[in-house]
N, C-alpha and C positions, 0 to 999 in steps of 0.2 A: 646201123642196125640193118640186118638183111630183111627186106620185105619180099615176099614171094610174088612172082609174076601173075598178072591177071589173065584170064582167058583172052586169047587174041582173035578168035573167030576165023582164023585162017586154016584150021585143021591141023596145026602143029601141036605137038604135046605141050602141055603147060608145065613149067617147072614149079614144083611146090614141095612141101614137106613130105617126108616119108612116115609110115606108120612107126610109132614109138618116139618120134621127135617132139621135143618140148617147144611149144609155141605160145605167143601172145595173141590175143584176139582184139580187134577193134570193136568197141562197144557201139551198138547201133543207135544209141540215144545221144551220147556225148562225143563220140569219136575218139575217146581216150583209149589207151591200150591196157588190157587186163591180162595178167600172167597167171600161170598155174594150170595149164592145160597140156595135154599130150594128144597127138593124132592117134585115133583109135582105128580109123578106116578111111579109105579113099574110094569114092564112087563117082566116076566120070566127072572129074573136075570139082567135086564137092567133097569137103572134108568133114568127117564126123570126129568130134572131140570128146575126150574124157577129162573130167575135172580131177585134178590131183588131190584136192583136199578130202574128197569122200569117195572117189572112184566112180562117180555117176557119169553115164553117157549123156551128153547134152541132147535135148529133143530136136534140135535143128541142125542142119548142115551149113557149112561156111564155104565161101569162095576163096580162092587163093589170095585175092587182093585184101581180104579181111584178116589175114594172118601175117605174122612176121616171126622170125626166129627169136626164141627166148635167148637173151644173152648168156644165160646160165648153161645153155646146151653144150657149150664147148668144154665146160668143166664137169658136167654131170654125165654119168653113163646113160645110154639109151634106155628108156622106160618101156617095159612090156605093155602092150595094148590090151591084153586079155585080162 
């Protein structure tokens, strides 16, 4: 499973998901991975996600190390973020 790079602090661009890409999120309480999200926006190494089930934008931003590629992304078309 592809996990995105965490910010490295050296001023180099961080490799991460693009807007419209399906991702899984590490839950902050259990550390398990939750699927069903799409990247809605990228703001200076912070990722805003939209829940696929109801289209709602999550109220918090996530770092690259909290995201990984959803394995279904290879088979699914890119999802619009709007």
